[in-house]
N, C-alpha and C positions, 0 to 999 in steps of 0.2 A: 504494500500500500504506500502511495506517495505521501510524503510529509506535507502538512499545511504549515504556513508560517504562524498561524494563530490556531488556537484550539476552539474553533467555532464550527457549528453545523450550519450549512446553508439553508436558507428558507426560500420558498417559491418566489421567483423574481429577482433573486440576488445575482449580481454579476460575478463571475468566476474568472480571475486572472491567473493564467498559467505561465510560469516562467520557463521559456524555452532556450535560455542562453542569451542570444543577441536580440531577442524580441519577446513579446508576450502574446499569447493566444487568449482569446476571450470567448466566454460562453455564458449562457443564461440558465440558471438552475430552475427546472420546472417541477421538481418533486420526485419522490420515490427513487432517488439516486440517479436521476437522468438530467442531462443538460441538452440544450439546443445550441448549435454553433454553426457559423459560416466557415466551411472548410474548403480551401483551395486543394487541388489534387495532391500537393506536397505536404499537407498538414496532417501528419501522423505523429504520435508521441515520440517515436524513436528516430524521427527523420534527421535530427541534428542539423548539420549545415545544409542538407538538401531542402529543408523547409524554407530556406531563404529563396528558393526558386519561386515561391509564391509572388515575389516581386514582378515576375514576368507573366503571371496568369491573368487572364481576362474574365474568367468565369470561376465560380465556386458553388458548391452544393450545400444547402442547409441540411444538417444532420441532427438526428435525435439519437444520442448514445449515452451509455452509462458514464457518469462523471469519472470513474477510475479508469475507464478505457481511454478517455480523452486526455486525462492528466498523465497517464503512464507513470514514469518514475520522477517526474518533475515536481518541484514545489508549486504550490498554488495558494491563493487566498481569496476570500470574499472581498470585493472592492467595489463598493457603491459610493465611490469618492465624489461623484457629481451630484449627490443628494443635496449638497449645500447650494448648488447652482440651479438645479432643476427639481421640480416636484416629481417623485417617482409615480408611475401609474399603479393602479391596484394590481396585486399579485395575480388575481384571477384574469385580468385583461392581458397582462404580460404572458402568462402561461398559455392562454387561449391563442393569442397572436403568434407565439413561438411555434406552437403545434401546427397552426394553419399553414405555415410556410415550409414545413419539413418536406424534403424531397425536391424542392424547387431549385433550379439553377439560376443564380443571380449574377449580375455583373460584379467583378472584383477589381479593385484598384487599391494598392497599398495606401495611397494618399487620400482617396476620396470615398472608398467603399470597402473597407477591410472588416475583419471579424469584430474589432472593437466598435466601429461605426454601427455594425449590425446589432450588437448586444446593447449598446446605449440607446439605439432607436427603439428597441423593444422595451427597455425599462423606462425611458423618459419621453419617448415620442420625438426625440431629437438625436440625429446621428452625429456623434463626435468621437474623435480619436486623439487622445493626448499624445500617444506615441507617434502618430503620423504628423501631428503638428510639430513635435520636437524634431522629427526626421526632416521635415520641410524647412525648419529653421536652420538645421545643420547644413542642408543642401544650399539654402540661400546664403548662409555665411561663407560656405566654401566657394560659391559662385562669386560673391562680392570680393572675397580674398583673391580669387583668380583674376578678376577684372582689375582690382587695385594693383596686383603684382604685375600684370601686363602693362598697366599704365606707367608704373615705375620703370619697367624695361624700356618702354617707348620714350619716356622722358630722359632716361639715361642715354639712350641712343641718340636722341636729339641734342642733348647737351655735350656729350663726349664723343659721339661717333661722327659728328659733322666736321670736325677739325681736319680729318684726313682728306675729305672731299675738297675742302677749301684749299688745302695745301697742294693737292693734285691739280686744281684749277689754276693756281698761281704759276705753276711750273711751265 
């Protein structure tokens, strides 16, 4: 049995965060030991680095599986961290809507429609992914750093590289 970070039992409608190493997988607890989650083809408990292939997926399937089958050997926790920001919907509504989409193939995008977006939309009626936002901020910062770095290279070239041309033109 995989360890939890806290000694809590999930209740219907709770969001389950599963730590897969470089990312977190999200599911919604629907009772009787089952969760519903959006699973790209590479999302299996033992996938390890292969699960990062979900970055390239365009479709994922909504699955109803036992919590322990989804968790595998990874740590997990109940994470209803957006409860301070959004009002959770009733447990009955969350579970009913989760069950109603099981088996459906949905669009999948790491930045706009991942498993965390799916789970938060079921709980709050709003799709949000804090890990996608953080990844987007990282990508944006890396892009800005690249542009700034290229700007410095261009500036250095203009300041220090032009002298040789002037010297060649004078000869």
